[in-house]
SELO-176832 format. One line per 4 residues: their letters; for each residue x, y, z of C-alpha. Coordinates in pm, whole numbers, plus 50000, padded with zeros to 5 digits. Layout:
BEGIN
a) X,Y,Z ~ ...
REM end
This chain:
BEGIN
msee) 32910,81908,82676 ~ 32890,81972,82298 ~ 33019,81626,82209 ~ 32758,81460,82434
fnlv) 32488,81677,82278 ~ 32603,81593,81927 ~ 32583,81221,82015 ~ 32227,81265,82144
kela) 32133,81466,81837 ~ 32276,81208,81596 ~ 32108,80920,81781 ~ 31781,81108,81775
lili) 31810,81158,81402 ~ 31905,80791,81349 ~ 31622,80647,81556 ~ 31352,80886,81432
sagl) 31447,80818,81070 ~ 31465,80446,81139 ~ 31120,80454,81288 ~ 30975,80654,80999
ftvi) 31119,80434,80722 ~ 31035,80108,80901 ~ 30671,80222,80920 ~ 30687,80283,80545
skal) 30848,79943,80493 ~ 30577,79776,80704 ~ 30307,79956,80508 ~ 30460,79840,80183
kqpl) 30496,79485,80328 ~ 30872,79496,80297 ~ 31132,79363,80549 ~ 31227,79607,80821
ilgy) 31599,79571,80728 ~ 31533,79764,80408 ~ 31373,80047,80602 ~ 31676,80071,80833
ivag) 31924,80082,80539 ~ 31724,80339,80346 ~ 31705,80551,80665 ~ 32082,80532,80695
fvvg) 32130,80626,80331 ~ 31894,80930,80363 ~ 32043,81074,80683 ~ 32403,80973,80598
phlg) 32679,81221,80520 ~ 32699,81130,80148 ~ 32355,81246,80045 ~ 32398,81582,80224
lfpg) 32035,81630,80335 ~ 32144,81690,80696 ~ 32454,81912,80698 ~ 32683,81860,80992
fsgs) 32569,81504,81047 ~ 32855,81260,81005 ~ 32768,80959,81216 ~ 33020,80986,81500
etvh) 33260,80714,81605 ~ 33048,80662,81920 ~ 32744,80585,81702 ~ 32949,80326,81508
qwse) 33053,80172,81844 ~ 32690,80151,81942 ~ 32620,79977,81612 ~ 32878,79716,81708
lgii) 32662,79653,82013 ~ 32387,79565,81770 ~ 32602,79283,81629 ~ 32685,79163,81980
fmlf) 32315,79152,82084 ~ 32210,78986,81756 ~ 32471,78709,81803 ~ 32380,78684,82173
slgl) 32015,78638,82070 ~ 32107,78381,81807 ~ 32306,78187,82072 ~ 31998,78185,82305
efsf) 31791,78035,82024 ~ 32055,77805,81878 ~ 32238,77607,82139 ~ 32556,77404,82122
kklf) 32346,77082,82120 ~ 32172,77191,81803 ~ 32509,77283,81653 ~ 32651,76939,81742
kigs) 32340,76772,81602 ~ 32376,76928,81254 ~ 32742,77012,81295 ~ 32885,76804,81010
salt) 32617,76921,80763 ~ 32650,77290,80860 ~ 33032,77264,80845 ~ 33012,77108,80500
vava) 32795,77393,80376 ~ 33021,77659,80527 ~ 33345,77505,80391 ~ 33195,77449,80044
qflg) 33078,77811,80027 ~ 33407,77943,80156 ~ 33628,77741,79923 ~ 33408,77802,79617
mftl) 33360,78177,79671 ~ 33720,78236,79778 ~ 33840,78080,79455 ~ 33575,78259,79245
gfvv) 33654,78595,79409 ~ 34025,78551,79345 ~ 33961,78469,78977 ~ 33731,78776,78939
gsal) 33986,79001,79107 ~ 34261,78875,78879 ~ 34036,78925,78571 ~ 33985,79289,78685
swtm) 34363,79335,78690 ~ 34370,79378,79066 ~ 34688,79293,79250 ~ 34752,78946,79394
mesi) 34684,79071,79746 ~ 34366,79257,79644 ~ 34240,78947,79470 ~ 34306,78734,79779
flga) 34121,78984,79999 ~ 33836,79001,79751 ~ 33797,78621,79766 ~ 33787,78640,80144
mmsm) 33535,78922,80148 ~ 33301,78745,79907 ~ 33303,78413,80100 ~ 33115,78535,80409
ssta) 32735,78566,80433 ~ 32569,78802,80683 ~ 32465,78644,81011 ~ 32295,78962,81135
iiik) 32093,79023,80816 ~ 31978,78662,80782 ~ 31873,78642,81146 ~ 31675,78964,81106
aysd) 31515,78854,80780 ~ 31416,78513,80918 ~ 31270,78677,81223 ~ 31067,78932,81022
mgmk) 30944,78663,80784 ~ 30854,78421,81062 ~ 31083,78151,80927 ~ 31293,78068,81242
ncsh) 31113,77736,81284 ~ 31158,77621,80925 ~ 31320,77280,80879 ~ 31621,77430,80697
aplv) 31674,77716,80951 ~ 31908,77517,81181 ~ 32125,77428,80881 ~ 32143,77793,80775
fgal) 32221,77921,81123 ~ 32478,77645,81182 ~ 32652,77730,80855 ~ 32665,78098,80954
vfqd) 32823,78012,81291 ~ 33094,77806,81120 ~ 33145,78092,80871 ~ 33207,78327,81161
miav) 33468,78087,81292 ~ 33630,78067,80950 ~ 33628,78447,80934 ~ 33822,78463,81263
lllv) 34092,78239,81112 ~ 34092,78445,80796 ~ 34163,78760,80992 ~ 34471,78587,81147
llst) 34585,78451,80813 ~ 34528,78773,80611 ~ 34705,78980,80877 ~ 35008,78760,80837
lais) 34987,78770,80459 ~ 34961,79149,80452 ~ 35272,79185,80666 ~ 35497,78908,80532
dkfa) 35350,78887,80180 ~ 35365,78505,80192 ~ 35134,78223,80298 ~ 35179,78105,80654
gsem) 35011,77768,80695 ~ 35148,77726,81047 ~ 34975,78047,81158 ~ 34641,77919,81027
ilgl) 34679,77579,81196 ~ 34778,77751,81523 ~ 34482,77987,81494 ~ 34244,77696,81433
akla) 34381,77501,81728 ~ 34355,77810,81952 ~ 33995,77868,81845 ~ 33894,77508,81911
ffll) 34074,77504,82246 ~ 33905,77816,82379 ~ 33564,77716,82249 ~ 33584,77379,82423
lwfi) 33719,77532,82740 ~ 33442,77795,82753 ~ 33185,77525,82679 ~ 33307,77289,82954
vgiy) 33343,77557,83224 ~ 33025,77730,83125 ~ 32808,77416,83127 ~ 32951,77319,83464
lipt) 32920,77656,83636 ~ 32641,77866,83478 ~ 32337,77633,83524 ~ 32457,77543,83876
llkk) 32489,77908,83980 ~ 32153,78005,83832 ~ 31983,77714,84000 ~ 32122,77805,84338
asay) 32026,78170,84295 ~ 31680,78103,84135 ~ 31495,78203,84455 ~ 31639,78553,84438
lnde) 31608,78615,84064 ~ 31348,78858,83929 ~ 31338,79009,83582 ~ 31566,79300,83672
illi) 31835,79087,83837 ~ 31822,78822,83562 ~ 31862,79087,83296 ~ 32157,79245,83468
ialg) 32325,78899,83519 ~ 32266,78802,83156 ~ 32409,79128,83015 ~ 32703,79108,83255
mcfg) 32781,78754,83133 ~ 32740,78868,82770 ~ 32986,79153,82792 ~ 33218,78951,83016
mvtl) 33242,78675,82751 ~ 33288,78942,82481 ~ 33578,79079,82680 ~ 33727,78732,82722
anla) 33692,78666,82350 ~ 33871,78990,82266 ~ 34153,78917,82513 ~ 34192,78574,82347
gfss) 34219,78738,82005 ~ 33870,78651,81877 ~ 33575,78864,81763 ~ 33317,79015,81996
alga) 33042,78845,81798 ~ 33189,78500,81866 ~ 33200,78567,82243 ~ 32841,78686,82241
fvig) 32729,78374,82055 ~ 32915,78141,82291 ~ 32759,78288,82607 ~ 32418,78292,82446
slls) 32456,77920,82360 ~ 32558,77845,82717 ~ 32263,78033,82868 ~ 32029,77860,82629
etlq) 32106,77530,82814 ~ 31952,77675,83134 ~ 31584,77694,83225 ~ 31609,78074,83221
gehi) 31731,78083,82861 ~ 31396,78156,82698 ~ 31312,78417,82955 ~ 31646,78588,82910
hklt) 31579,78596,82536 ~ 31250,78779,82593 ~ 31408,79022,82839 ~ 31683,79121,82598
qsik) 31471,79132,82285 ~ 31389,79502,82297 ~ 31750,79594,82371 ~ 31863,79384,82074
dmfs) 31605,79548,81850 ~ 31722,79899,81931 ~ 32098,79836,81887 ~ 32047,79624,81573
aiff) 31846,79911,81426 ~ 32142,80141,81488 ~ 32371,79888,81322 ~ 32166,79858,81005
vsvg) 32122,80234,80982 ~ 32500,80273,81013 ~ 32544,80030,80726 ~ 32315,80244,80509
mmvd) 32514,80551,80602 ~ 32823,80398,80438 ~ 32662,80394,80093 ~ 32830,80661,79881
pqii) 32638,80749,79561 ~ 32951,80889,79393 ~ 33140,80560,79435 ~ 32838,80369,79307
aqyw) 32812,80595,79002 ~ 33187,80569,78927 ~ 33225,80191,78981 ~ 32870,80071,78904
qiil) 32993,79812,78655 ~ 33229,79649,78908 ~ 32960,79666,79177 ~ 32705,79501,78943
lltv) 32953,79228,78845 ~ 33051,79151,79204 ~ 32685,79150,79311 ~ 32586,78897,79045
vaml) 32890,78679,79113 ~ 32828,78685,79484 ~ 32458,78596,79463 ~ 32485,78326,79204
givl) 32811,78184,79335 ~ 32685,78155,79694 ~ 32366,77990,79584 ~ 32561,77738,79375
fats) 32830,77647,79628 ~ 32608,77654,79944 ~ 32346,77438,79770 ~ 32616,77199,79652
gali) 32759,77176,80002 ~ 32420,77093,80150 ~ 32362,76824,79883 ~ 32701,76674,79958
agqg) 32603,76666,80327 ~ 32293,76465,80236 ~ 32033,76731,80313 ~ 31812,76663,80015
lers) 31726,76892,79724 ~ 31461,77109,79884 ~ 31650,77187,80205 ~ 31973,77242,80005
vlcg) 31814,77488,79762 ~ 31645,77684,80042 ~ 31969,77699,80237 ~ 32160,77819,79932
fsla) 31921,78101,79849 ~ 31908,78211,80214 ~ 32287,78266,80229 ~ 32309,78476,79908
qlge) 32453,78802,80042 ~ 32779,78949,80178 ~ 32796,79015,80554 ~ 32951,79232,80819
fsfi) 33274,79032,80819 ~ 33327,79155,80462 ~ 33345,79512,80606 ~ 33589,79396,80874
iasl) 33815,79219,80621 ~ 33797,79520,80390 ~ 33890,79763,80668 ~ 34179,79534,80769
gfsm) 34322,79541,80415 ~ 34274,79915,80389 ~ 34443,79986,80721 ~ 34741,79769,80625
gvlr) 34780,79948,80290 ~ 34721,79647,80066 ~ 34383,79764,79926 ~ 34309,80077,79724
efiy) 34064,80332,79872 ~ 33771,80259,79635 ~ 33750,79888,79724 ~ 33604,79942,80069
pviv) 33298,80144,79952 ~ 33254,79907,79661 ~ 33228,79611,79895 ~ 32989,79805,80119
avsv) 32769,79882,79815 ~ 32767,79517,79709 ~ 32675,79413,80063 ~ 32391,79672,80080
ittf) 32252,79562,79745 ~ 32260,79196,79846 ~ 32098,79298,80173 ~ 31812,79452,79974
ttpy) 31775,79132,79773 ~ 31801,78891,80072 ~ 31421,78863,80151 ~ 31346,78814,79782
mika) 31619,78551,79743 ~ 31482,78364,80048 ~ 31132,78373,79898 ~ 31267,78260,79559
gqpv) 31397,77933,79705 ~ 31065,77752,79690 ~ 30979,77844,79327 ~ 31332,77746,79211
yrll) 31299,77415,79396 ~ 30963,77342,79226 ~ 31120,77432,78891 ~ 31411,77193,78953
vrii) 31166,76917,79045 ~ 30998,76956,78705 ~ 31330,76967,78519 ~ 31543,76701,78692
penr) 31469,76338,78595 ~ 31280,76138,78857 ~ 31558,75881,78910 ~ 31807,76162,78977
lkkl) 31569,76324,79228 ~ 31546,75994,79419 ~ 31922,75976,79439 ~ 31941,76329,79573
dkvh) 31677,76268,79842 ~ 31743,75909,79939 ~ 32028,75752,80131 ~ 32109,75394,80027
nket) 32226,75142,80279 ~ 32290,74783,80175 ~ 32453,74660,80492 ~ 32303,74374,80691
antq) 32137,74440,81025 ~ 32423,74281,81221 ~ 32684,74480,81034 ~ 32485,74803,81093
aerk) 32451,74731,81465 ~ 32818,74659,81511 ~ 32918,74959,81308 ~ 32681,75182,81510
ewkl) 32829,75046,81838 ~ 33186,75108,81716 ~ 33083,75459,81611 ~ 32940,75526,81959
lirs) 33253,75384,82126 ~ 33499,75584,81915 ~ 33294,75901,81958 ~ 33274,75857,82335
yalr) 33652,75789,82356 ~ 33735,76086,82138 ~ 33493,76314,82327 ~ 33642,76221,82667
ivly) 33996,76266,82540 ~ 33921,76606,82386 ~ 33717,76747,82672 ~ 33945,76632,82952
gvil) 34247,76712,82744 ~ 34133,77073,82705 ~ 34081,77107,83083 ~ 34424,76953,83160
sail) 34589,77179,82907 ~ 34420,77482,83061 ~ 34545,77374,83408 ~ 34901,77342,83274
mgse) 34881,77685,83114 ~ 34739,77839,83430 ~ 35010,77676,83637 ~ 35285,77826,83421
mwld) 35123,78170,83392 ~ 34999,78231,83750 ~ 35080,77954,83995 ~ 35462,77994,83980
gfig) 35442,78360,84077 ~ 35174,78296,84337 ~ 35378,78023,84511 ~ 35686,78249,84498
qlvp) 35496,78522,84690 ~ 35362,78278,84950 ~ 35675,78090,85054 ~ 35974,78249,85231
esws) 36252,78378,85012 ~ 36500,78159,85193 ~ 36345,77844,85053 ~ 36532,77697,84759
etvk) 36400,77704,84401 ~ 36371,77322,84409 ~ 36128,77332,84704 ~ 35915,77598,84529
niit) 35904,77382,84213 ~ 35803,77076,84419 ~ 35517,77273,84572 ~ 35408,77407,84235
vsvt) 35414,77067,84067 ~ 35231,76904,84361 ~ 34951,77159,84355 ~ 34922,77126,83980
livm) 34896,76747,83994 ~ 34637,76759,84274 ~ 34423,76989,84067 ~ 34471,76772,83762
lpfl) 34399,76445,83941 ~ 34019,76416,83890 ~ 34058,76504,83524 ~ 34344,76259,83477
vgis) 34111,75994,83611 ~ 33836,76113,83374 ~ 34060,76080,83069 ~ 34191,75741,83182
fmgk) 33880,75540,83279 ~ 33574,75441,83085 ~ 33250,75631,83129 ~ 32906,75474,83122
qvsq) 32863,75489,82742 ~ 33214,75355,82679 ~ 33160,75063,82921 ~ 32825,74968,82768
ssrk) 32953,74980,82411 ~ 33267,74784,82502 ~ 33067,74503,82666 ~ 32832,74482,82366
like) 33119,74468,82116 ~ 33311,74201,82313 ~ 32993,74002,82349 ~ 32931,74028,81975
ktsn) 33288,73930,81884 ~ 33563,73822,82125 ~ 33820,73952,81880 ~ 33698,74305,81959
ywpi) 33870,74274,82302 ~ 34214,74362,82169 ~ 34135,74686,81985 ~ 33926,74800,82284
lsls) 34218,74724,82519 ~ 34447,74921,82285 ~ 34218,75221,82308 ~ 34216,75198,82691
lfrl) 34598,75185,82705 ~ 34613,75478,82463 ~ 34403,75693,82701 ~ 34622,75592,82993
fiai) 34934,75698,82809 ~ 34773,76036,82723 ~ 34701,76086,83094 ~ 35058,75995,83183
afvv) 35187,76236,82918 ~ 35011,76523,83094 ~ 35176,76417,83422 ~ 35515,76413,83255
aais) 35446,76757,83099 ~ 35355,76903,83442 ~ 35674,76765,83602 ~ 35907,76838,83310
shfn) 35794,77204,83309 ~ 35987,77251,83637 ~ 36244,76966,83640 ~ 36482,76809,83389
lsyw) 36369,76448,83348 ~ 36597,76171,83234 ~ 36492,75878,83018 ~ 36474,75640,83322
tivl) 36269,75895,83524 ~ 36013,75905,83249 ~ 35994,75520,83240 ~ 35941,75512,83618
ivif) 35662,75771,83591 ~ 35495,75557,83325 ~ 35520,75242,83535 ~ 35398,75423,83850
glsf) 35112,75580,83652 ~ 34989,75250,83510 ~ 35007,75082,83850 ~ 34828,75374,84022
ffia) 34538,75384,83776 ~ 34486,75006,83776 ~ 34486,74996,84163 ~ 34283,75314,84233
rkqm) 34028,75301,83952 ~ 33742,75223,84197 ~ 33827,75500,84442 ~ 33723,75798,84233
klfs) 33429,75962,84405 ~ 33551,76315,84344 ~ 33578,76256,83976 ~ 33236,76091,83961
tier) 33079,76394,84129 ~ 33236,76636,83885 ~ 33137,76439,83579 ~ 32788,76370,83709
rfie) 32727,76738,83777 ~ 32842,76827,83430 ~ 32616,76568,83263 ~ 32320,76671,83479
nfnf) 32365,77036,83383 ~ 32411,76944,83018 ~ 32091,76737,83002 ~ 31881,76917,83267
kdey) 31690,77145,83028 ~ 31621,76865,82781 ~ 31492,76639,83064 ~ 31277,76921,83201
trkm) 31136,77004,82857 ~ 31069,76637,82789 ~ 30875,76615,83113 ~ 30677,76939,83066
tpvg) 30617,76914,82690 ~ 30624,76547,82593 ~ 30439,76605,82265 ~ 30668,76879,82136
tavn) 30978,76687,82240 ~ 30862,76368,82071 ~ 30788,76559,81747 ~ 31126,76731,81750
dkls) 31313,76407,81825 ~ 31131,76185,81575 ~ 31052,76430,81293 ~ 31348,76667,81308
nfdi) 31437,76590,80948 ~ 31099,76712,80824 ~ 30920,77047,80821 ~ 30693,76945,81114
htqi) 30687,77142,81438 ~ 30484,77214,81747 ~ 30373,77553,81874 ~ 30167,77656,82179
ftms) 29883,77909,82146 ~ 29701,78050,82446 ~ 29323,78103,82408 ~ 29214,78457,82492
adst) 28896,78512,82690 ~ 28775,78738,82401 ~ 28825,78485,82123 ~ 28530,78371,81921
fvgq) 28672,78020,81941 ~ 28587,78005,82310 ~ 28288,77782,82380 ~ 28296,77614,82042
klkd) 28368,77249,81979 ~ 28682,77149,81788 ~ 28483,76980,81513 ~ 28301,77305,81439
lpfr) 28626,77500,81387 ~ 28833,77513,81062 ~ 29154,77387,81219 ~ 29173,77042,81074
ndlh) 28993,77062,80739 ~ 29091,77409,80622 ~ 29425,77475,80785 ~ 29542,77108,80800
iniv) 29681,77142,81153 ~ 29623,76908,81444 ~ 29565,76999,81809 ~ 29738,76715,81992
riir) 29712,76850,82345 ~ 29503,77101,82544 ~ 29659,77228,82871 ~ 29384,77343,83097
ghrs) 29523,77457,83432 ~ 29703,77157,83583 ~ 29516,76918,83355 ~ 29627,76793,83016
iyvp) 29394,76654,82746 ~ 29593,76447,82498 ~ 29449,76401,82145 ~ 29121,76582,82222
sgne) 28808,76462,82047 ~ 28604,76674,81815 ~ 28341,76724,82084 ~ 28591,76897,82319
clyp) 28501,77259,82387 ~ 28757,77535,82413 ~ 28773,77752,82729 ~ 28944,78082,82810
fdql) 29316,78046,82875 ~ 29339,77697,82727 ~ 29685,77632,82586 ~ 29665,77457,82252
vvvg) 29963,77239,82147 ~ 29942,77252,81766 ~ 30133,77036,81516 ~ 30194,77132,81155
tsaq) 30437,77258,80895 ~ 30596,77607,80921 ~ 30351,77747,80664 ~ 30047,77591,80836
lsqf) 30155,77713,81178 ~ 30220,78062,81039 ~ 29874,78070,80873 ~ 29707,77945,81192
etif) 29890,78206,81405 ~ 29764,78486,81170 ~ 29402,78368,81187 ~ 29429,78306,81563
qqeq) 29563,78661,81629 ~ 29298,78819,81398 ~ 29019,78641,81587 ~ 29151,78756,81921
ncta) 29194,79122,81811 ~ 28865,79152,81619 ~ 28664,79009,81905 ~ 28833,79243,82153
dsna) 28745,79541,81937 ~ 28389,79434,81877 ~ 28331,79376,82248 ~ 28462,79716,82349
snse) 28191,79916,82519 ~ 28057,80219,82341 ~ 27930,80364,82667 ~ 28149,80626,82832
fkle) 28276,80554,83178 ~ 28205,80837,83424 ~ 28338,80928,83771 ~ 28164,81235,83907
pill) 28018,81380,84228 ~ 27658,81479,84294 ~ 27536,81710,84574 ~ 27222,81580,84742
qqds) 26941,81830,84784 ~ 26633,81792,85000 ~ 26435,81672,84701 ~ 26705,81447,84557
yltg) 26605,81085,84491 ~ 26879,80944,84717 ~ 26816,81170,85016 ~ 26689,80975,85315
kkls) 26737,80636,85145 ~ 26957,80346,85266 ~ 27234,80230,85033 ~ 27126,79862,85071
gidm) 26777,79953,84958 ~ 26895,80091,84624 ~ 26996,79842,84353 ~ 27244,80077,84183
rsyg) 27470,79806,84042 ~ 27195,79659,83826 ~ 27183,79995,83647 ~ 27561,79998,83589
cmvi) 27650,80247,83863 ~ 27807,80230,84211 ~ 27893,80461,84506 ~ 28270,80510,84548
siir) 28267,80750,84848 ~ 28057,80995,85046 ~ 28182,81331,85179 ~ 27981,81441,85483
dgkv) 28072,81742,85694 ~ 28421,81741,85536 ~ 28491,81378,85621 ~ 28535,81116,85347
stnp) 28380,80767,85378 ~ 28523,80540,85110 ~ 28325,80232,85002 ~ 28041,80307,85253
spdt) 27865,80016,85430 ~ 27521,79895,85307 ~ 27353,80051,85617 ~ 27459,80403,85521
vfaq) 27165,80645,85484 ~ 27205,80932,85244 ~ 27144,81284,85385 ~ 27093,81633,85246
gdiv) 27431,81804,85183 ~ 27617,81476,85115 ~ 27859,81480,84823 ~ 27825,81135,84666
wlag) 28090,81017,84420 ~ 27936,80785,84161 ~ 28121,80562,83910 ~ 27983,80380,83610
eksa) 27838,80436,83265 ~ 27754,80799,83194 ~ 27385,80744,83128 ~ 27341,80540,83449
ceww) 27511,80801,83667 ~ 27311,81084,83515 ~ 26984,80913,83619 ~ 27059,80932,83987
k) 27107,81308,83998
REM end
């Protein structure tokens, strides 16, 4: 019982201190993260203000739940589609930061006379920014809709993937003391395989299941299902050798493609806030003042190197990716801190005996300091950009912000069509290849044993192998067809290219044959895993496979159903959103490269804006925002005129920059709150009984003959001879001895006594 009580006591101390210091942070207009970390430092074991408090292992485990929920929430807001859309740019930023900071960290470690292994680990620790801290900072500062936010979040996701590979590589290095490139390649291939497999299966199953169960889903059931999926994917990720955070992000991204994604995000928000608070407090608890005092020079050096280096390399990576100067600078300044993966890498090196004891608290101190500076670095991005605009020559600025293209229109069209064709080919090969590989792996791991248990022991091994291979090929058949034949996009692009140039026929035919041979290779792999195949047997399989696919290519209804369901699930939310919010969708599609967004505001019945015409309000002239749509019940008013009046519960679709929308939201909320306060009644509400005497005003009178309501009072019930009559009828006549319960304003009720 004492251990459970200690846990409750420590959690109480953590949450109370977190609440106290976040109130102070809010009062000082500082980010909440700083309040959490200061709270952890104050109640932590190193300061000694609370003897006996150590921050138990269970509390640290709960803080890990904070990371899981933060990554789950990020996935719900940042789907795979968004990641694919900015994938190359975000990957360039992540790789540039990793390579630059890894090299810089190694050089600094060597200059400090650290060992080779310590320098390698230092480079790895300094190359990772904090996903959790940046998400929290962007949320507190209202910057999640900024134009550069998807680039920052995408880079963080790719950094987490790089960190997973680093853990594999560094573990091998620490054990063998030599570089193992093959381990890194295998780790990367394994990561890509599982990500694609989870994505394919998740997109096919999750939206379908939620749609079928939608009639039975309330908030409670939806919350339970979402949390179950989250922890289930975290478990799968751990079993596959990946981080819990990665699993949480993946399932969040999959759920974001469903119609329930936004609602799930709202339902889990409060849970995420609580556990993330515990996480940040636990980070503050790791700050050791003695270590900081002893190694303050190294801590200061690493802090400066980390902040300046990340800004330089991340900004350079974004510029290389063609993101323009402003977005690149803002991205670089946002990433300027060390993250939670630095702790994990440091603890790995310490547990394997390749790092000295002081390095772990030093890295924690650097991370905490850079966490403190994160909000200020994010805010410093704009002033630095404006300074660079004044310093950099105009012709150089144009080169940074402009993409030159001197190709002719025909060349561009043909190149674009080839790009679509190659991408479609590659996508089909990769997606179906992952599924087929998973089926082969499942056949080897489970099907052999399952078939062996089903069939009689007297059957020969050859018969068992024939059954296993047959079942495997039957399951693989629709996906073999998918990898072999052209989809809609491939067919359209092929026809256009052949029509443009007849010479394009041969390379397109070569690509088609290449896909057929890949499909046949999977068939050969399935058969050869149970039988020894000779050269001539393989040739016969190839001939049979080519003949089968050319003859049966029009008889593939099963495959068409599977692929159609996947595509419908993948695009369902976008199509639904496009139908329900055409303005916002159009703005996001056409102006995604600019800081222009849409946001919906609901008009409160208490707002002073109600009843006023748009032309009389300061929306357009002072705030520079546009109201492009008013949703009023089932009616939509597009591009409303200045004479349009606003009514209670109108939904305003507003277009503007992030700063403009933030300013409008502040004024909008202030108007709602101030009006609600000013309209609050000063009169006290009263519910009290009165006993009617012979000379009472009400005695002998009929209820319908007394206009009580016009005086702000009403009769709730009458007690007569011990019987209660609630909401009496208008024909009721009051009598001496009645106990009449009156409700209304105090002054009005007093008058009737």
